[in-house]
N, C-alpha and C positions, 0 to 999 in steps of 0.2 A: 716330426711329421705326424706321427700317430696322436699328438694333443691337438694339434689343430683340427683334425679330423673329429676328435671327441667334443671340441666346441662347436663345431657346425651346427648352424641352426637354433644357437642358444639364443641369439637377440630375437629371432622369431617367436620363440617360447616366453621370453620375458615381455615382449611387447604384447603378446595375447594375454597376458597375465594383467599387465599394467593398464591396458586399452579401457577395459570397463571401468575401473577406479578413475582414469583421467577423465571419461565422459560423465561419470557420476560427479565429479568435482566440477566440470562445467556446466552441468545441468543444475547443481546448487547455487553455484555464482550467478547464472542468468535467472535464476529465480529470486535471488536476493536483490538484484538490480532492477526487476519488476517490482519486488515489494517496496523497494526505497522508493521508486517512482510514483508508485499509486500512495505511498504515506505521504508524498509533497503535494499531490493532486487533493488528497484528503484534508491537509492542511490548508491549502489555499481556499478550498470549498469552506471549511469551518470558519476561518476568518472572515470570508464574504458573507457567510450566513449571519453570523454573530453581528456585523456592522450593520446589515440591513435589519436586523430584529432591532439593534439599539436604535436605528433612526426612526423605527416604527412603521417601516414598510412592510406590505404583506407578502411580499415575492420572497422572503427569508427561507422558504423549503424549496422554491425553484432555481436551484443553481445549475447552469448550463455546463460548469466546467467539472462537475462531480464525476469520477471515475466510475465506469459501467459497473450495475449493480448496487451502487454506494445507498446507502441509508443516512437522511439527514433528519437530525431531530433538534429543535431549537426550544428553549425555555427561556422565561424571563422571571427571575428571583429576586424581586426587591428593585435594587438598582443596577442588576447585572444581567446582561443577555449571555446565554451559554449554548454553543452550537457544538453537536458533537456528529462526527461523519464515521460511519464505519462501511469498510468496504472489503469484500473478498479479493485475495490475491491467489489467482491459478497458478499452481505450481507446473511449471513446464514438464509435460507428462501427465497424462491425465488420471492415473490411478493413485497419484499420490494425493493426501489431504490437502485442502484449501488453508489458506493462511489468512485471516482476519485482522487488517491494520485500523488501528482508530486514532483520530486526531480529534482534539478539542481545544476551542477557542472563546474567550470571554470578552466582553465589551461592556463598558459602562453605556447604562441606558441615558439616552440625551434627554433633556427636561422637555416635556409635554409630549414625549414618545409613546408613552404608556397609554394615554388617552387612543391615540389614534390606533394600537395593535391590538387592543381590547375591545 
């Protein structure tokens, strides 16, 4: 009976010690899911921007599906159009540093498209 009394409250102590680690792990997991989602949005935006630049349309920089705060840069080098999208990912918890995800897509410039885009 004395052994049971000595162990009384040990679960509470272990929970109090392990709960911050569990919350930190949950925070890291949710931030990772947010980063992967933002990466997918950046990749989609980069593909659309590269295709628009390859076609010679002027709206290559105006992508409505871009993540908030994303920077879209499009360049045409010879017969290839390259679009790069950079977007910040805010870590859950405002005091943590931001992560920046980058996606790049390349498309072949269509014949006659360079005259329209320049």
